[in-house]
C-alpha positions in Angstrom: 9.7 8.4 16.7 12.4 6.3 15.2 12.8 2.8 16.3 16.2 1.2 16.9 15.2 -2.4 16.2 12.8 -2.0 13.3 14.2 0.1 10.4 11.8 2.4 8.6 11.7 0.8 5.2 8.1 0.7 4.2 6.0 3.5 2.8 2.3 4.1 3.4 0.3 6.5 1.3 -2.8 8.2 2.7 -5.0 10.9 1.2 -5.8 13.9 3.3 -7.3 17.4 2.7 -5.1 20.5 2.6 -6.5 21.6 5.9 -5.6 18.2 7.5 -2.1 18.5 6.0 -1.7 22.0 7.5 -2.8 20.8 10.9 -0.4 17.8 10.8 2.5 20.1 9.8 1.6 22.6 12.5 1.6 20.1 15.3 4.6 18.2 14.0 6.6 21.4 13.9 5.4 22.3 17.4 6.9 19.0 18.6 10.1 19.4 16.6 9.2 16.3 14.6 8.8 15.4 10.9 5.2 14.9 9.8 6.0 11.2 9.5 7.3 11.0 13.0 4.3 12.9 14.3 1.7 10.7 12.5 3.4 7.5 13.7 3.7 8.7 17.2 0.1 9.8 17.5 -1.4 6.8 15.8 0.7 4.3 17.7 0.1 6.1 21.0 -3.7 5.9 20.3 -3.4 2.2 19.7 -1.5 1.8 23.0 -4.0 3.8 25.0 -7.3 2.8 23.4 -6.7 -0.9 22.9 -4.0 -1.5 25.5 -1.9 -3.0 22.6 1.4 -4.3 24.2 3.5 -3.9 21.0 2.2 -0.4 20.5 3.1 0.4 24.2 6.7 -0.9 23.6 7.1 1.3 20.6 5.7 4.4 22.4 8.0 3.8 25.5 11.1 3.3 23.3 10.4 6.4 21.3 9.7 8.4 24.4 13.0 7.2 25.9 14.9 8.2 22.8 13.3 11.7 22.7 14.0 12.3 26.4 17.6 11.3 25.9 17.9 13.7 23.0 16.4 16.5 25.0 18.6 15.9 28.0 21.6 15.7 25.7 20.8 19.1 24.2 20.1 20.7 27.5 23.2 19.4 29.2 25.6 20.1 26.3 26.3 23.7 27.6 27.4 22.2 30.9 29.8 19.6 29.4 33.4 20.4 30.4 36.2 18.6 28.6 38.7 17.0 31.0 42.3 18.1 30.3 44.4 15.4 28.7 47.5 14.4 30.8 
């Protein structure tokens, strides 16, 4: 869930149980994300949905747009044909 306009430069430390860590790792892996991306995505999505926070919605939509672009790029890559150079 990387954001183009706001570089990720701040760390936040939280304490979780080993079971919580395992769950976060499981679902992050399922999505193909790092744990950091997964936690940010789920928390910010929650803010957008529960509180109708406009800034959170912008972050969610921008991240979704980037993820879709990456997925389309990977899926369309096999169909890419180089044009011959004249």
